[in-house]
C-alpha positions as CSV (number, residue, x, y, z in Angstrom):
1,X,47.5,85.6,-0.4
2,X,46.5,87.1,3.6
3,X,47.3,85.4,6.7
4,X,44.2,85.9,9.7
5,X,45.4,87.8,12.1
6,X,46.5,85.8,15.4
7,X,43.2,87.0,17.7
8,X,40.8,85.9,15.0
9,X,41.5,83.1,14.2
10,X,39.8,79.7,16.3
11,X,41.5,78.1,19.8
12,X,43.2,74.7,18.8
13,X,40.9,72.1,20.0
14,X,42.1,70.1,23.2
15,X,42.6,66.0,23.4
16,X,39.4,65.2,26.1
17,X,40.6,64.2,29.4
18,X,37.7,61.8,29.5
19,X,37.4,59.4,27.3
20,X,40.6,60.1,26.0
21,X,39.3,59.3,22.4
22,X,37.7,62.5,21.1
23,X,38.6,66.0,21.0
24,X,37.6,69.0,22.9
25,X,36.1,72.2,20.2
26,X,35.1,75.3,21.8
27,X,31.3,76.3,21.1
28,X,29.2,78.9,22.8
29,X,26.2,77.3,24.1
30,X,23.7,78.5,26.8
31,X,24.1,77.8,30.2
32,X,21.2,76.8,32.9
33,X,22.1,77.9,36.2
34,X,20.0,78.0,39.2
35,X,20.2,81.8,41.3
36,X,17.7,80.5,45.0
37,X,14.5,79.1,43.2
38,X,15.0,81.1,39.8
39,X,16.6,79.4,36.8
40,X,19.0,81.6,35.0
41,X,19.8,81.5,31.1
42,X,23.0,82.5,29.6
43,X,23.6,82.5,26.1
44,X,26.2,82.7,23.9
45,X,28.5,81.2,27.0
46,X,31.5,79.8,25.9
47,X,32.2,75.7,26.7
48,X,34.8,73.2,25.5
49,X,32.8,70.3,24.3
50,X,33.6,66.6,23.7
51,X,33.0,65.7,20.0
52,X,32.8,62.0,21.3
53,X,31.5,62.0,25.1
54,X,29.8,65.4,25.5
55,X,31.8,66.1,28.4
56,X,32.0,70.0,28.6
57,X,34.8,72.0,30.4
58,X,33.3,75.9,30.8
59,X,35.7,78.8,31.2
60,X,37.0,79.5,34.4
61,X,37.0,82.9,33.3
62,X,33.4,83.0,32.2
63,X,31.9,81.6,35.0
64,X,34.3,83.9,37.4
65,X,32.5,86.4,36.1
66,X,29.2,85.2,35.8
67,X,29.5,84.2,39.8
68,X,30.7,87.7,40.4
69,X,27.1,89.2,38.2
70,X,25.2,86.9,39.4
71,X,26.2,87.1,43.1
72,X,22.9,88.9,45.4
73,X,25.1,91.7,46.6
74,X,26.5,92.9,43.7
75,X,25.9,96.8,42.5
76,X,24.7,97.3,46.5
77,X,26.7,99.9,48.2
78,X,28.9,98.7,51.1
79,X,29.3,99.5,54.2
80,X,31.4,102.8,55.0
81,X,34.3,101.3,57.6
82,X,34.6,102.4,60.6
83,X,37.1,104.0,62.4
84,X,39.1,101.6,64.3
85,X,39.1,101.8,67.8
86,X,41.5,104.2,69.7
87,X,44.4,102.4,71.2
88,X,47.3,103.5,73.0
89,X,46.1,107.3,72.4
90,X,46.7,109.4,75.6
91,X,44.2,110.8,77.2
92,X,42.6,114.2,75.8
93,X,43.7,117.2,78.2
94,X,41.6,118.7,80.3
95,X,40.5,122.0,78.9
96,X,42.3,124.8,80.8
97,X,40.3,127.0,82.7
98,X,39.4,130.6,81.2
99,X,40.2,134.1,83.6
């Protein structure tokens, strides 16, 4: 009998914090969010859903990743950093007279 590697086993169910009667299982759902005036749909988004009350908790890493991708500044070049102001530098020496 062969054993399934740990990476391929589904994650263990988690007790529901909302109803205390159900158990949350990992599902892959379509996640909806608004970006300004546009509705964005993300298929196969991981969510933990209670089998009794239906509470949904979204994976924090996936939400962070999606927030970064939907950031309006994502992919835009950053402004170059300007040189800091010269402070505590001695004044430049005047040019020497040429003969």
